[in-house]
Each structure stands twice: as C-alpha cells, then as structure tokens.
C-alpha positions, 0 to 999 in steps of 0.5 A, a space after each residue: 732285111 734291114 727295112 723289115 727289121 726297121 718296120 718291125 721296130 716301128 710296129 712295136 713302138 706303135 703298139 707300146 704307145 697304143 697300150 699306154 693310151 688305152 691304159 690312161 682311158 681304162 685302167 686305174 682309179 684315175 682313168 679318164 672314162 671314170 673321171 668323166 662319169 664322175 663329173 656327169 654325176 656331179 652335174 656336168 652336162 655333156 652333149 654326147 654319152 659314152 657307149 655303155 660297153 666302154 663305161 663297163 670296161 673302165 669300171 671292170 679295169 678299176 676293180 681289177 
C-alpha cells in the first residue's frame, strides 16, 4: 500500500510541474508563445513556425 501512495504522490508532483510549465508557455502577458510571436513581428527570423492552434491558445489565455 505504501508503494501506491508513493506513486500517487509522484504523479501529483509531476502534474504540478507540468501545469507550471504549461502556464509559462500559454498564460499571462509574458507568456513564451506571445513573446516569440512579438519577436517575429519585430523582424526576427525563424526557421520553423509554431502551430496556429498553439498561437491562438496563448492569445486566448492572455485575454482571460
């Protein structure tokens, strides 16, 4: 039983870390996705583009 409790705690910690990383990508004015898009608008060149769905999600999170 102790092993399962330990696994559950690790799953919870992993989920917390995942949520924190996703927040940095998508939420708030300083989110990474919008920062990258602003740099591109200022003339920075990129070899690859972010998927449109990710950009839209970041824009929606910024508005909320």
